[in-house]
N, C-alpha and C positions, 0 to 999 in steps of 0.2 A: 451428712448431706454433701454431695459432690459440687465442686465449683462449676461455673458455666463453661461450655466448650469454647476453646480458643485454639485455632490452628497455629502451630508453633512457627510456621514460616509465612504467616499472613503478610508481613511487611515485604518479604522477598517476592511473594506472589503479586502484591500490589505494584511493586516496582517493575516486575517483568510484564505485567499487564499494560503499564504505562509505555514501556518500550515497544510492545506489540502495537499499541494504538499509534505511536509515533511512526513505526515502520509502515503501517497501513496508510497513514496520511501521506508519507513520503511517496509511496507507490502511486497513490491517487494524484498527487501533485505532478509526478513525472508523466503519468498518463495524460493529464490535462496539457502539459507542455508539448507532448508528442502530437496531440490532437491539434494544438494551435499551429505547430510547425507544418502539419499536413494541410491545414487551411491556407497558410502562407504559400506552400508549394503549389497548391491548386490555383491560387490567385496569380502567382508568377507564370504558371502555365497558360492561364487565360490571357494574361497580359502579353505573353509572347505570341500567342495565336492572333490576338488583336493587332499587334504590331506587324506581324507578317501579312495580315489581311489589308492593313492600311498601306503597306509598301506595295503590295500587288495592285491595289486600286489606283494608287498614284502612278505606278509603272504604266498602267493602261492609258492614263491621261498624259503621260510624259513626265519624267522625273529627272532631276539633275544628279550628276555623280555625287555631289556633296550630300544630297538627301539619302542616296543609297548608302553612302558611308555612315551617315547618321543612324539609319535604321540598323545596319549591320553592327555598329558599335553598341547601340542600345540593346540589341538582341544578345550580344556577347556578354554584356553586363548582367542581363537577366539570367543567362546560363550560369555565370559565376555565382550569382546570388542563390540560384537553385542548388548548385554544388555545395555551397556553404550551409544551406539549410539541411541538405542531405547528410553532411558530416555531423552537424549538430544532432540530427535525429538519430544517427547511428550511435553517437555518444550517449544520448538519452536511453536508447535501447539497452546499452551495456549497463548504464547506471540503474535502470529499472530491474535488470536481471540480478544485480547485486542486492538491490533493495528487497526483491522478492525472496531471495535466498535468506536474507537477514530476517524478514518477516516470517518465513517458514521456521527458521531456527527458534525465534521467539514464541511462535505458536506451539511448537513442540515442548518447549520449556514450560509454558503456562499449562498446557494439558497435563504434563507430568506432575506439576504442583497440584493441579486439581485432583488428580488421582491420589496423590499422597494425602491431600486434605480429606478426601472421601474415606480413605483407609483409616486415618486418625479418627474421623467421625464415627466409623463403625466400631473402632476400638473403644472410644469414649462411650458409645451407646451400650456396648457389652458390659463395660465396667460400671456404668450407671445402673443397668439392670441387676447386676450382682449386688450392688450397694442397696438397691431397693429390696431385693430378696433378703438380704441380711437384716435390714431394718424391720421388715415384716416378720422375719423369724424371731428377732429379739423381742418385738412387740407381743408376738404370740406366746413366747416363753414367759415373758413378764406378766401377761394377763392370766395365764394358767397358774402361776405362783400366787397371785393375789386373790 
């Protein structure tokens, strides 16, 4: 009787699957961070527009030079914040690209191991079928002699 099938690289395959899951989670985390930065960018853009509208409204009613300087300084700070967010976002894009490449590599490795497992399974099935045929043959020969 043949022993139960066991893939010879099962532990390696499990480890690679864990790495693949971690890489997928990393890409998802980065995508989330990018989405959050885009929301922040949109909020800054809206804040800038609101500031511009407020300044124009006050200009119609009369505005002091100090208030104009205040609005300009505030808007400049918003621009700098937006540039900082843009730099962070580009950094995350690069990080995401690296993570996607890593995930792709892990996926290829897992698929290769799955194909190897399938090949070993077929070899095991063929050997098992031969063993069964041998047992049946021995049984047939034994019962004929008896």
